[in-house]
N, C-alpha and C positions, 0 to 999 in steps of 0.2 A: 413807717411803711403802712401800718394799719390805718392811720389817719389819712394818708395820701390815698389809699385804696377807697376809703369811705367817701372822700371828696370826689374822686373820679367817678365813683358809682353814682353820686348825685348829679354831678355836672362835669363831664370829662374835660371841658374847656378850662376849668379852674386850675388844673395842674398841667395843662399842655405847655410844651415849650416849643419855641420856634425852631424849625429845622436849621441845622448848621451847614453852611456851604462847605464843600470839600476843602477849599483853600483856607477856611477858618477853623477847621478841626484841629484840636490840640495834638501835638506830636505824642505818639505813644511813649509812655514812660519806659525807660530802660529797665530791664529786669535786674534786680539787685543780685550781686554775685552771691552764690551759696556760701553760707558761713562755714568756716573750717570747723571740724569737730573739736570739741574741747578735750580736756584731759580725761583719762580713764577714771571712772567713778568707783567708789567703794561702798559696800553695804556690810554693816556689822549685824549679824543675826545671832542674838543671844536669848536665852530663856529669861533673862533679867534686863529690864529697861535700864536700871542703874548701872549694870556692868557694861552694857553697850555704850551708854552715854559717857561713862568715865573713860572707857577705852578710846572712844572717839576724841574726847578732850585731850587725852595724853598724846594721841597720834597727831592731832592738829598742833599741839604745843611743840612737839619734837620736829615738825616740818621746818621750823625756823621762819626766816623771813620769806616774803612772797605770798602768793595766793595759794592756799591749800587746795588740793583736788577735792571734788565733791565727795562728801563722806556722810552717809545716811545711816541711821540706826533703826533696826527693827527688833526691839527688845521687849520681851514680856507680852502680856495680853492687853487688849484695849482697856480693860477695866483696871489695869495695874498689877494683876497677878503674875505669877511665874508661869511661863509657857511660851509657845511659839504660835504666832497667828499669821496665816497665809495672806490675809488682806494687808497687814502691816508690811510684810515682806514684799508683796507685789508693789505697793506704793513706794517703798524705799528703793527698789530696783529701778522703777520708772524715774524717780526724782534724781537718782545718781547718774543716770544715763545722759551723757553729753555727746554721744555719737562715736566714741572711741572704745566702747566696751565697759563692762562692769565686772569687778572682782568681788565676790561675796565671801566673807569670812564668817564661819559658823562656830559656835562654841562646842556643841556636841549633839548627839542623838537626833531628836525631832527637828532641830534647827536645820541640820543637813538634809534630812528627809523632806522637809517642807520646801527648801530651795530646789532640790532635785525634782520633786513633784511639779512645782511651778514651771521648771524648765522643760520637763517632759510634756506638759500641757501646751506650752508655747510652741513647741516644735511643729505642731500641726499647722500653724498659720503665722505666728509672729516671729520675731528675730531673736530666738533664744541662743543662737550661735555666738552672740557677742557677750554673753554672761558666762563667767567661769567661777567655779567653787574652788577656793584655795584649800589644799590639804596642808594646813599650817596651824601653828599655835595661835590662839586668838589674839592675845595682846601683842606679842612680838611680831606676828604676821601683819597685824593691822598697822603697826608703826612702820615696818619695812615697806609695805604696800603704799601707805600714804606718802612717805618720803619719795618713793620712786615715781608714783603718779604725779605728785606735785612738781617733780623735776622734769616732767614731760615724757616719762617712759610710756611705751606702748603697752597693749594688753598683755603680750607675752612677757615683757620685762617686769611688769607689776606683779603678775602671777608668780613668776620665778622668784622675785624678791620676797614675796610673802612665804613661799614654800621653802626658800633657803633659810628662813628664820628658824626652821625646825632644827638646824644644825648649829645654831649659836651656842657656844660653850660658855658656861659661867665660871668654870674652874679649869 
């Protein structure tokens, strides 16, 4: 564009095109149909990158065959330390979003507060209504949510599956 503008500035005839007669105009391209939204996305927010990544790997493995739902990790600090980083969480939420909503699973404390703060900030202008925080155990909730989302469950079903994991009995 810049080169064309420079040529036209020097000699507008260099880049001029002949006018097209109405009968020669190409037919307008049909608008592509809007893509259907993808599966519900999941974000694992942990104070530890290793815990988030290991939980994601377990959840993906237990999904079984087929394509797993989008599963993003926001663990630890950018430098590798233990903590929660709003920037990592924000990027993970955006990356997991395929248009059907996102369920965030948090390990504890500031992970929950970070997600809540980002959602409160987004309410002013963005679409925070499609992100839900699951009140669920981290590992069991992540597995249940990943299986349900990968099977095509909607936002309410994925959230319910994660939260139902709280009641899984081991004995």
